[in-house]
MIVOSE-510458 format. One record per residue (C-alpha): residue in three letters; z, x, y. Coordinates in steps of 0.25 Angstrom, whole numbers, padded with zeros to 4 digits, always signed. Each point is the difference from the previous one (the first is absolute). Layout:
% residues N
AlaZXY...
END
This chain:
% residues 619
Met+0245-0438-0021Arg-0012-0007+0005Leu-0004-0012-0005Leu-0012-0009+0001Phe-0001-0012-0004Val-0013-0009-0003His-0002-0014-0004Ser-0010+0001-0011Asp-0008-0008-0006His-0001+0009-0010Leu+0003+0017-0003Glu-0007+0007-0010Phe+0001+0015-0003Glu-0005+0011-0010Ala+0007+0013-0001Arg-0012+0010-0002Glu+0004+0014+0001Glu+0015+0008+0000Ala+0003+0005+0013Gly+0006+0013-0001Pro+0008+0007-0009Asp+0003-0007-0016Asp+0013-0004+0006Leu-0004-0007+0013Ala-0007-0011-0006Glu+0008-0011-0009Thr-0004-0004-0013Glu+0010-0010-0006Gly+0004-0010+0004Val-0010-0005+0011Pro-0013-0005-0002Met-0013+0008+0001Glu-0008-0013+0005Gly+0005-0015+0004Arg-0003-0012+0007Met+0009-0009+0007Glu-0005-0014+0006Glu+0007-0006+0014Cys+0010+0010+0003Val+0005+0009+0011Thr-0005+0014-0002Val+0011+0012+0006Phe-0006+0013+0003Ile+0011+0010+0000Ser+0003+0012+0005Val+0013+0008-0004Glu+0005+0009+0009Ser+0007+0014+0003Asp+0012-0007+0006Asp+0004-0011-0012Glu+0001+0011-0009Thr+0015+0000+0007Asp+0003-0013-0006Leu-0011-0004-0010Ser+0009-0013-0005Gly+0002-0003+0016Val-0015-0001+0003Val-0003-0007-0014Ala+0010-0010+0003Asn-0005-0002+0015Ala-0012-0002-0005Thr+0000-0010-0010Asp+0008-0010+0012Glu-0013+0004+0008Leu-0009-0005-0012Arg+0009-0014-0001Asp-0001-0001+0014Val-0015+0001-0001Thr-0004-0007-0013Gly+0009-0011+0007Gln-0008-0003+0010Leu-0011+0001-0009Asn+0005-0009-0010Thr-0003+0009-0011Asn+0007+0008-0011Arg-0013+0008-0006Val+0001+0014+0007Val-0009+0012-0002Leu+0006+0015+0003Tyr-0008+0008+0002Pro+0003+0015+0005Tyr-0009+0004+0012Ala+0002+0013+0006His-0008-0002+0013Leu+0011-0007+0006Ser+0008+0010+0006Glu-0001+0015+0001Asp+0013+0006-0003Leu+0001-0004-0016Ala+0012+0002-0010Ser-0002+0008-0013Pro-0010-0007-0011Asp+0014-0001-0010Ala+0009-0007+0012Ala-0014-0011+0004Lys+0000-0002-0016Ser+0013-0004-0001Val-0001-0009+0014Met-0011-0006-0008Arg+0009-0004-0013Asp+0011-0002+0008Leu-0008-0010+0007Glu-0008-0008-0012Ser+0014+0000-0007Glu+0007-0006+0011Leu-0010-0012+0004Glu-0003-0003-0016Ala+0017-0001+0001Glu-0003-0010+0009Gly-0011-0010-0007Tyr-0011+0007+0005Glu-0015+0003-0006Val-0003+0013+0003Leu-0013+0009-0002Arg+0002+0016+0003Ala-0009+0008+0003Pro+0001+0015-0007Phe+0007+0010+0009Gly-0012+0015+0001Trp-0012-0007-0004Tyr-0013+0000+0008Lys-0003-0016-0001Ser-0009-0008+0003Phe+0004-0015+0005Glu-0005-0012+0005Val+0010-0008+0008Ala-0006-0015+0007Cys+0010-0004+0012Lys+0003-0013+0003Gly-0003+0001+0016His+0010-0010+0005Pro+0009+0006+0011Leu+0011+0004-0009Ser-0009+0008-0010Glu+0002+0014+0006Leu+0014+0002+0003Ser+0007+0015-0001Arg+0012+0005+0000His+0009+0014+0002Val+0012+0000-0011Ser+0011+0010+0004Ala+0011+0003-0010His+0012-0006+0007Arg+0007-0010-0005Asp+0006-0010+0010Glu+0013-0003-0009Gly+0007-0008+0010Thr+0013+0000+0008Gly+0008-0001-0013Gly+0001+0003-0012Glu+0000+0010-0011Gly-0008+0010+0004Ala-0003-0004+0015Gly-0002+0012+0010Asp-0005+0011-0012Glu-0002+0013+0007Thr-0012+0003-0009Asp-0007-0013+0006Arg-0010+0003+0011Glu-0002-0007+0012Pro-0014-0005+0006Ser-0003+0008+0012Glu+0000-0007+0014Trp-0013+0001+0007Leu-0004+0000+0013Leu-0012+0001+0011Met+0006+0008+0012Arg-0009+0001+0013Pro-0001+0013+0008Asp+0009-0005+0010Gly+0010-0002-0010Thr+0003-0013-0002Thr-0002-0006-0015Glu-0004-0012-0006Asp+0000-0003-0017Ala-0012+0004-0005Val-0005-0012-0006Ala+0005-0009+0013Ala-0008+0011+0007Lys-0013+0003-0007Ser-0007-0012+0007Ala+0002+0008+0014Val-0006+0014-0004Ser-0014+0006-0006Glu-0007-0005-0010Asp+0002+0012-0007Met+0015+0001+0000Arg+0000-0016-0003Ala-0006+0005-0013Phe+0009+0013-0001Val+0011-0011+0001Glu-0005-0009-0011Ser-0001+0012-0009Glu+0012+0007+0002Val+0011-0011+0003Glu-0007-0012-0007Gly-0008+0005-0011Val-0013-0006+0003Thr-0009+0008-0008Ala-0016-0001-0004Ser-0004-0011-0009Pro-0002+0010-0014Gly-0014+0006-0002Glu-0004+0001+0014Glu-0005+0016+0003Pro+0002+0004+0014Pro-0012+0001+0008His+0001+0017+0000Val-0003+0002-0015Glu-0013-0005+0002Leu-0003+0006+0013Met+0002+0013-0005Gln-0006+0001-0012Glu-0013-0008+0008Lys+0002+0010+0013Ser-0001+0011-0012Leu+0012+0006+0004Ala+0008+0000-0014Gly+0000-0006-0013Tyr+0008+0000-0014Asp-0005+0008-0010Glu+0000-0006-0014Leu+0001+0015-0006Ser+0015+0000+0006Asp+0011-0007-0002Val+0003-0012+0004Gly-0002-0002+0015Asn-0002+0015+0004Leu-0010+0000+0010Arg-0014+0008+0004Trp-0002+0004+0016Tyr-0015+0001+0003Pro-0006+0010+0012Arg+0002-0011+0009Gly+0015-0005-0004Lys+0005+0013-0003Leu-0004+0004+0016Val+0008-0013+0005Arg+0012+0005-0010Asp-0001+0017+0003Ser-0001-0004+0016Leu+0013-0009-0002Met+0007+0011-0008Glu-0003+0010+0012Tyr+0003-0010+0011Val+0014-0002-0006Asn+0001+0016-0003Asp-0002+0003+0015Leu+0010-0014+0003Val+0010+0007-0007Val-0002+0015+0003Asp-0001-0003+0015Tyr+0015-0009+0001Gly+0006+0014-0009Gly-0001-0002-0013Met-0002+0011-0009Pro-0009+0000-0013Val+0003+0002-0014Glu-0006-0001-0013Thr+0008-0003-0013Pro-0004-0002-0015Val-0004-0014-0003Met+0006+0002-0015Tyr+0014+0004-0001Asp+0006+0003-0015Leu+0013-0004-0001Gly+0011-0004-0012Ala-0001-0016-0003Arg+0014-0003+0006Ala-0004+0009+0012Ile-0013-0009+0001Asp+0005-0012+0001Glu+0011+0002+0008His-0010+0007+0010Ala-0009-0014-0001Gly+0010-0007+0003Lys+0005+0006+0013Phe-0014-0008+0006Gly-0001-0011-0006Glu-0013+0002-0004Arg-0007+0000-0014Gln-0007+0013-0003Tyr-0010+0006-0011Arg+0007+0007-0011Phe-0006+0008-0011Glu+0009+0004-0015Ser+0002+0015-0001Gly+0008+0003-0012Asp+0013-0004+0003Arg-0003+0002+0015Arg-0007-0011+0010Met-0012+0005+0011Met+0000-0008+0013Leu-0010-0004+0008Arg+0005-0003+0014Phe+0000-0012+0007Ala-0002+0006+0014Ala+0003+0013+0006Cys+0015-0003+0002Phe+0005+0007-0014Gly-0007+0014+0006Gln+0003+0000+0016Phe+0016-0003-0007Ser-0002+0012-0008Ile-0004+0010+0010Met+0010-0005+0009Arg+0011+0001-0009Asp-0003+0015-0002Met-0002+0003+0016His+0013+0005+0007Ile+0000-0010+0013Ala+0007+0003+0010Glu+0005-0010+0012Thr-0011+0008+0012Asp-0013-0005-0013Leu+0003-0015+0002Pro-0007-0010+0002Leu-0007+0006-0013Arg-0013-0005-0002Ile-0008+0002-0015Tyr-0013-0006-0002Glu-0009+0000-0012Leu-0013-0010-0002Ser+0000-0001-0013Thr-0013-0003-0007Tyr+0005-0003-0013Ser+0011-0011+0001Phe+0001-0011-0013Arg+0005-0013-0002Arg-0001-0005-0014Glu-0008-0012+0003Gln-0006-0008-0014Lys-0013-0007+0003Gly+0003-0012+0004Glu+0009+0003+0011Val-0010+0011+0007Thr-0007-0007+0014Gly-0012+0010+0004Leu+0006+0008+0011Lys+0012-0007+0001Arg+0008+0004-0013Leu-0007+0011-0007Arg+0005+0010-0010Ser-0002+0012+0007Phe+0001+0000+0016Thr+0002+0012+0012Met+0011-0002+0005Pro+0005+0007+0015Asp+0015+0002-0002Met+0008+0008+0011His+0017+0001-0003Thr+0009+0005+0012Ala+0013+0004-0001Thr+0009-0003+0012Val+0014+0005+0006Asp+0007-0015-0003Met-0004-0016+0002Asp-0003+0002+0016Gly-0010+0011-0005Ala-0006-0010-0008Arg+0000-0012+0008Arg-0007+0008+0012Glu-0011+0007-0012Leu-0002-0015-0008Leu-0005-0007+0015Arg-0008+0013+0003Gln-0008+0000-0014Ala-0001-0016+0002Thr-0006+0001+0015Leu-0010+0011-0007Ser-0004-0009-0012Leu-0004-0010+0013Arg-0010+0011+0006Thr-0006-0001-0015Ser-0002-0015+0003Asp-0008+0003+0011Asp-0007+0011-0004Leu-0004-0010-0012Gly-0004-0012+0005Leu+0011-0007-0008Asp+0010-0011+0004Tyr+0012+0004-0007Gln+0013-0008-0001Pro+0013+0007+0000Ala+0012-0005-0009Leu+0013+0008+0002Arg+0008-0002-0012Val+0017+0005+0003Thr+0011-0004-0010Arg+0011-0009+0008Glu+0010+0012+0000Phe-0010+0007+0010Tyr-0006-0011+0007Glu+0014-0002+0004Asp+0004+0014+0004Asn-0014+0001+0008Glu-0006-0014+0004Ala-0003+0006+0014Trp-0007+0011-0006Val-0008-0010-0008Ala-0004-0005+0012Glu-0005+0011+0007Val-0009+0003-0010Val-0005-0012-0003Ala-0004+0000+0018Glu-0004+0015-0002Leu-0010-0007-0010Asp-0004-0010+0011Thr-0004-0012-0011Pro+0008-0010-0007Ala+0007+0005-0015Leu+0005-0005-0012Ile+0013+0004-0002Glu+0008-0001-0013Ile+0014+0001+0000Val+0004+0006-0016Pro+0014-0005-0002Glu+0004+0012-0008Arg-0007+0014-0001His-0006+0000-0015His-0014+0010+0002Tyr+0002+0015+0006Trp-0004-0005+0014Ser+0010-0007+0011Ala-0011-0001+0011Lys-0015+0001-0002Ile-0012-0006+0007Asp-0014-0006-0007Phe-0013-0003+0008Ala-0008-0008-0007Ala-0016-0006+0000Ile-0003-0012-0004Asp-0012-0003-0009Gly-0010-0010-0002Leu+0009-0008-0008Gly+0013+0000+0009Arg+0006+0009-0008Pro+0006+0013+0007Ile-0004+0015-0004Glu+0012+0009+0002Asn-0005+0013+0008Pro+0010+0009+0009Thr+0014+0000-0004Val+0011+0008+0006Gln+0015-0001-0008Ile+0014+0006+0000Asp+0005+0006-0013Val+0015+0001-0001Glu+0000+0004-0013Ser-0009+0010-0004Ala+0004+0014+0008Glu+0015-0003-0009Arg-0008-0004-0012Phe-0009+0013+0000Asp+0010+0009+0007Ile-0007+0003+0013Thr+0008+0005+0009Tyr+0001+0007+0014Thr+0009+0008+0005Asp+0006+0001+0016Ala+0014+0008+0005Glu+0007-0009-0009Gly-0005+0001-0012Ser-0009-0008-0008His-0005-0014+0001His-0011-0011-0007Pro-0011-0003+0010Pro-0005-0015+0001Ile-0015+0000-0006Leu-0011-0008+0007His-0013-0005-0008Tyr-0013+0000+0007Ser-0013-0004-0001Pro-0007-0001+0012Ser-0011-0008-0005Gly+0005-0003-0014Gly-0011+0002-0014Ile-0013+0006+0003Glu-0006-0013-0007Arg+0009-0009+0005Val-0006+0004+0015Ile-0015-0003-0005Ala+0005-0012-0006Ala+0004-0005+0013Leu-0010+0006+0008Leu-0011-0008-0010Glu+0009-0011+0000Glu-0001-0003+0017Ala-0013+0004+0001Ala-0003-0013-0009Thr+0006-0007+0009Met-0008+0005+0013Asp-0012-0007+0004Thr-0008+0012-0003Pro+0006+0009-0009Arg+0002+0015+0003Leu+0008+0011-0002Pro+0007+0007+0013Thr-0011+0010+0003Trp+0006+0013-0002Leu+0003-0006-0017Ser-0016-0005+0001Pro-0006+0009-0012Thr-0014-0001+0009Gln+0006-0001+0016Val-0014+0000+0006Arg-0014-0005-0007Phe-0014+0004+0005Val-0012-0010-0005Pro-0013+0005+0002Val-0012-0009+0001Gly-0009+0008-0006Glu+0000+0016-0008Glu-0006+0006+0012His+0013-0005+0007Val+0010+0007-0011Glu+0000+0016+0006Tyr+0004-0005+0013Cys+0012-0009-0007Asp+0003+0013-0009Glu+0001+0006+0013Leu+0010-0009+0007Val+0008-0001-0015Asp+0000+0017+0001Asp+0006-0002+0015Leu+0010-0010-0004Gly+0003+0007-0011Ala+0003+0011+0007Ala+0010-0007+0009Asp+0008-0004-0014Ile-0005-0013+0001Arg-0007-0006-0014Ala-0016-0005+0002Asp-0008-0002-0008Val-0014-0005-0002Asp-0007-0012-0006Asp-0012+0006-0005Arg-0005-0010-0011Ser-0011-0008-0003Glu+0004-0013+0003Thr+0000-0009+0013Val+0006+0004+0011Gly+0007-0015-0002Lys+0004+0003-0012Arg+0005+0014+0005Ile+0010-0005+0012Ala+0005-0010-0011Arg+0003+0010-0009Ala+0008+0008+0013Glu+0006-0014+0002Thr+0004+0001-0015Asp+0004+0012+0000Trp+0011-0005+0014Val-0006+0015+0008Pro+0007-0002+0013Tyr-0013+0005+0008Tyr-0015-0001-0004Ala-0014+0001+0007Val-0014-0002-0003Val-0006+0010+0004Gly-0016-0001+0003Asp-0010+0004+0010Arg+0008-0003+0013Glu+0011+0007-0004Leu-0008+0012-0002Asp-0007-0002+0016Ser+0013-0005+0005Gly+0011+0009-0006Ser+0009-0012+0000Leu+0005-0010-0012Asp+0005-0013-0001Val+0011+0000-0008Asn+0007-0011-0007Val+0015+0001+0000Arg+0006-0007-0010Ala+0014-0002+0004Glu-0005-0008+0015Asp-0013-0008-0009Thr-0009+0006+0010Glu-0011+0009+0003Val+0002+0011+0013Glu-0010+0011+0004Leu+0004+0013-0002Thr-0006+0014+0002Pro+0004+0011-0014Glu+0010+0006+0009Ala+0006-0012+0006Leu+0002-0006-0015Gly+0006+0012-0006Lys+0009+0003+0012Arg+0006-0015-0003Val+0001+0001-0016Arg+0009+0012+0003Glu+0009-0006+0012Glu+0001-0012-0010Thr+0006+0010-0010Ala+0006+0010+0008Gly+0012+0005-0007Leu-0002-0004-0014Pro-0006+0006-0012Arg-0016+0004+0001Lys-0006+0002-0014Arg-0013+0003-0003Arg-0010-0009-0006Tyr+0003-0002-0016Leu-0013-0004-0002Pro-0016+0006+0003Lys-0006-0002+0013His-0010-0010-0004Val+0004-0014-0006Gly-0012+0002-0010Asp+0009+0011-0007His+0010-0008-0003Pro+0003-0004-0015Asn+0005-0013-0003Phe+0014+0003-0006Thr+0004-0014-0005Gly-0013-0007-0002Arg+0002-0011+0009
END
């Protein structure tokens, strides 16, 4: 559970509209509007791990509330369900149960409690007092410390908290919180978010949400389901380029592309069993006595293929890959956030079956290293987190150090006391957004359960065996990659995208109409070399058209007048260097080709002339 405490002059809310299915929104036993003065407002996200012991997490949350309200000398509390504090939410029923029980516990202890309803779109106003303790965050687990004796001590169902280390490439380790002052700003933010539960203030919107609309990349479609996006030509080109990039990367590595159904028709019992294997919430549709399931990602379909194959030992490692363009999460309106958290997303997903754990460890290291290549190609500074069970860490400590040495950057190490997921080891790579919050993108995980559950086997001279299986996404969700790129751009003095992803790579600004034809010829020549170029032929001043090139983040642009026609040379503005260089058209083309070598080269998605570009967003 994630808690954000705000010592408030007041909190006022009003439920406006139900946020999902009829059975999601609370309608009884909780006010639809309310206001409390001089209180502690507690924004709450109940997480999937909390479902292992709901009463335990309520008890620990109550302890934290006692502590905070004691420091602030108040017994007036607002409990406000707030999905934005976590990306791994519990089911709605579990969350509602926790909110109700937490309210009951506090009222029994004499607190005055106002609880906002779950499952509604709500307007709210909060006034923070602004003193040093007015904003506090906590990360609460279901584990209960029962002490050293007494009934219930050592209960096997209790879950101990993770141990967090910071490991450097030389193999030395230190407590993650103690070490955070000596690492990069991004890693420090990663530690604060993952280990300490530090979060941005409620209502703060990450910079990419504004940028994706301002740059005419993507926007919300009001006629669609809540949180679904529509993509404009500029954004679709970026998205399509990334999809091609990941496809090429995986195929070059040895992944074999497949395509599987989006929807599966399963009995109610079977669908619950299969959904539970992935620990994800999935769309379900009633259909008589059966239910239809839209998969979360490509795991289900790929496992179905692998189950039906005859796999020999000589086929291993076997790498099955799918770019799932229709993956879903059941996010409510209050949970969606631009390109970071959305209902429908594009997930590159590869599953690798190996002979044994030695092979799985080798593959994990190779695939993690490949993920860092995407970091270089995208210009993103990924922060790695290596998560392992205690048993795995003790058996493979030297291997963990080898992985961090190969990554050649400090890594956050989470040691989980007991395995409560399908994986025994995984590596996540996160970019840090403009609010200091992680955007987790590439991931690779060693799965020790799915082969047996789905009856996936390979055969050798001794018989049939269940192989370890790795889950791998070399980029993470494509939309999240774009979010990370925009967040990175927002931190730059001169914002930009990598040249290979820029919708327009070269722009020419003709001084007068008599120069347009020459600019058209330059564009055609560059287009023949797979370079996206256009001409700003609009009847605006040269200064305004230069400003448009800057606004469009064009990597290379040049003003073309009589001198350029006569000399055959161009003064080219280079955005990445914030300087101007003299280049011939041929040298300009060569420079762009060299900069984008080995990366996708999509053709231009918008007309040659900027004057013919429609305004998709009204901005």
